[in-house]
C-alpha positions, 0 to 999 in steps of 0.5 A: 130560213130564208133564201142564201144564194152564193155566187160560184162563177160569174161567165162574160157573155160571148156574144153579149160582152157587156151582161153577165151569167152568174152561176150560184151554189156549185150549179152547172147552168147560169142561174141568171145574167145581167148588165156589167154596170148591175154586177159592180152596183151589186158586186157581184162576184165570186163568194158574194151572197145575195138573199132573196130580196136582193135578187129580187131588187137586183133582177127588177132593176136588170129588167129596167136595164134590158127595158131602156137597152131594148128601146134605145134600139128601136129607136135607132131606125126612126122616131117612134111614139109612147104608145109604140115602143109600149107595144115593142117592149111588151112583146119581149115580156118585160115587168109592165113597170120596167117599160114604163120606167124607160119609157119614162127616162127617155122622154126626160133625155127627150128622145121620145116627145109624142107632141113633135112626134106628131108635129114633124109626122104630119107635116111630113106626110102631108107634103110627101103624101098629098094628105088632107088634116083630118086624115094625118089627125086620124093616123096619128092617133092609129100611131098611139097619140093622144087624142089632145095633141093630133088634133092641135098637131093637125091644126097647126099644119098651114091651111092655106098650104093644106088647099094649094096640095089638094089642088095639086093631088086634083089636078094630077088625079083628074086626066085618070079619071073616067066618065063625063065632066059632073062625074069624074067631078063626083069621083076627084071630090070623093077621093080628096074628100078620103083623103082627108081634106076639108070641102072648102078646099076640096072645091076649089081644087075641083075647081082648078083640076078642071079648068087646068084641063080646059087650059091644056086645051086652050093651049093645044089650039092655040099650037095646032 
């Protein structure tokens, strides 16, 4: 005999006003809770009978809705990648299919776009944290961006700007390095390479940093 549930009471959640608890077969504890949209869509009111197939459909759609709402809240703080949203929703013990559909919906609505995210992230980090394209591409991969998307975002960064940023970072770092000039140059080059700058930009930056110190010394001599 197929399972038949009869809704005997419907109560609004005291904290989450858009969710409603369904009580079935005169039970004292709620059987499940659903969003108000599904309450209306499936006409889940007192006296309504639900069979096993319909119950499965209701719970599935509610899981999809929960995934979407949670993802929206997660997006409220800042932009996220598809991978970040997927990891977050997976921790909420939602169905894999519900998570996938929530992400697809967010993409259709333009709320999640890994290509746009990658380009903005790379451009902002290059300026604010003095990082080169190679390191930025690696960071994007760590955030779940696909390799082709990360590579394309990094390639769109201006090469001249990258060199300029490397030079500025080198000049700032140079006074803090100890040792003879040759040793300091090696340390500075290693530092810039770790920051993801290409060898050409590193050579130019190291040269500019050493030259800036000479110019400062000449300036002090003239002042005296």
